[in-house]
N, C-alpha and C positions, 0 to 999 in steps of 0.2 A: 379674087375679085368679089366684092360684095355688091349686093343689089338692094333696092328698096322700092316699095310701091307707093305712089302718091295717094293721099286720102282724097275724098271728094272736095276738100278745101284746098288741095294742092300742097299739103304738108308732106314732107319726106323725112323719114328717120335717117339720120347719119349714123352708120354703124359705130359702136363704142370704140373699136380699135382705131378707127380713123379720127374720131373726136379726140381721143387721148393723144394720138400721134401729132395732130395739128393744133392742139390747144384750144379746141372748141368746147368751151365750158358754158354752163347756163348763163345767159345774159351777154355773151360775146356775140357781137354782130358778125354776120358772114356777108361776103361780097359775091355776087353772081356776075361773072364776066363772060360775054360771048366771044368766042375765038373762032378761027376758021376750022378748027378741029372739033368744036362742040362747046359745051358749057364748062366753065372753070369756076370752082367754088373756093374762095379764100377766107380764112379766118382773119378777122380784124382785131386780133388780140394784141398784147403788148409787143410781141415780136414784129407784127405787121407795122406798127407805128415806129418801132426802132429803126426800120429800114430807111426812114425819112430823116434820120439824124443828120444835121448839117444843113438841112433845108429850112429849118425853123429859125426864127430870129435868135433864140438862145437855147442851145442844147441842154443847159442845166435845168431848164424849166419844162422838160418833156411831160412830166406828170401834170403840170398845170395846163399845158396845151391840150392834152388828152381830155382833161376835165372840161375845158372850155368847149371842145369839139362835141363831147357827149351832152353837155348842157344845151348847146344849140340844137343838137339833134332831138333832144327831148322836147324842147320848145316848139320845133317844127311839127313833131308828132302830135303834141297837144293842140296846136292850131288846126291841124287836119281833123282831129276828133271833134273840136268845137264847131267847125264848119259843117261836118257831116251830121251833127245833131240838129242843125237849123233847118 
């Protein structure tokens, strides 16, 4: 079992062994999910999105769907930043 201590900003270091095991690379978003047993952290890497194959309109365009998702996410983050500067 590995542990980490949150910084004053709430940042936590994910141990290298776990980052490698679960494909958490720089730039990969992680999902925090509350469960009845505690906090669950999931990597939203390619494997995460591959679990949704068949739910998308066209499985052949998974890369395009991921790009659209990330572009929309970036757009929302930029909107938040522009609102906070006002």
